[in-house]
Each structure stands twice: as C-alpha cells, then as structure tokens.
N, C-alpha and C positions, 0 to 999 in steps of 0.2 A: 152757404156753401155746404153740398154735398162731392164725398172726393170721388171720380173718376175710376175708371178701370184699373186704369196703374198704378190709382194710389197718391194722388192731385190730387185739387181739382180744377173742376171745368178754368178757362181763360177768364178774368176776374174781370171783375163788373165796376164795380172801383179804382181808383187809379190806387189807393190806401193798402188796395190788397196786392198790387202788381209785387212789394217786393216777398210777402209773403210765397204766393204763387214760385218766383223767379227760386227763391231756397230749398221750395221742396221741390223744385223740377230740377236742382244744384240733386241732392238728397239721393233723389230715384236716379238718375243719371250717376252717382257712387255705385247705389249698392250692385244695379249689370254690369258694372265696370266688375266688382269683384267677384259678381256672380258667373261669370264668361273668366273674368280668371282665374278662378277654382275648376273650374270646365273641364280649362285648356287643360292646367298648370303650369311648371315653371316652362321658361323659352330654354326650346335647345337653342344651346352658343356654337356648334356646330353645324346646323339646321339649312343656315343660307351659304355655304357652302358643299353644302350636300345637293343639294337643286342646283347649283351652276355647275357643278361634278356630272351631274344628270344630266341636267340639259347639254351639253357638250359630248356624254356619251350617246345622247339617241340622235343631234344632228351626226358627227359621225357617220353613224350605224347608216344614215338616211343620204348619207354621199357616198359611200359605196355602196349602196344596195342593197345592206346587205340588211332589210325591212322596207316592208312597205309603206309608202303614206294612206291611212285613211279618210274619204272628207270626216268635216264631222258631223254633215246631214246624217249621209250612212250610218256612221256612231254614234249616231241620237234613235236617229230610225229603230236602230235593232237595239238597246238595251231598252228604248219604249215595247216593242214587241218583248222580248224575256219577259224583261217585268209584270205584261197582264195572263203570265202563261204562268200557272196557278203549281 
C-alpha cells in the first residue's frame, strides 16, 4: 500500500493493517503537534489575564460611549476592499 499526502497509508483494506494505520496516524498527529508548538513558541502564562483585562477595558469604553461599535459585516467588507487594493 502506498503512502498518502500526509505521509500515512490510505484506509487499510485488511483488518491486520488497522493497527499499523492507527500507529501511523498517532505518529503523524504527534509530529503535527510538535510542529505547531514550535511555531507558536512557549505559552504566555499571563495571556489569559491580559485578554480578560482587555475585554473589560473595551466593555467599559463601549458602556461610557468613548468608542462606537462597528458591525462585523461592515468591518469585514472594509477589510476585503482594502485587501484588494494594490
């Protein structure tokens, strides 16, 4: 059986191949997890608290009228327009 695009064999045709296919998928999953961790870098232990503080700050700004909410549809439409410009 040849190897597929992800480096693992396609769906096994015999019951005896299921164990091997399962191990190959586990190995591929572990390689992907390792690559993602390397790309992301170490987790920031303060990130969750920082995002919580940021959401509270933004909520207070909205509540007191310091900023105006913009509908998501409008934001995405503007982003699409700007990305199309050279």
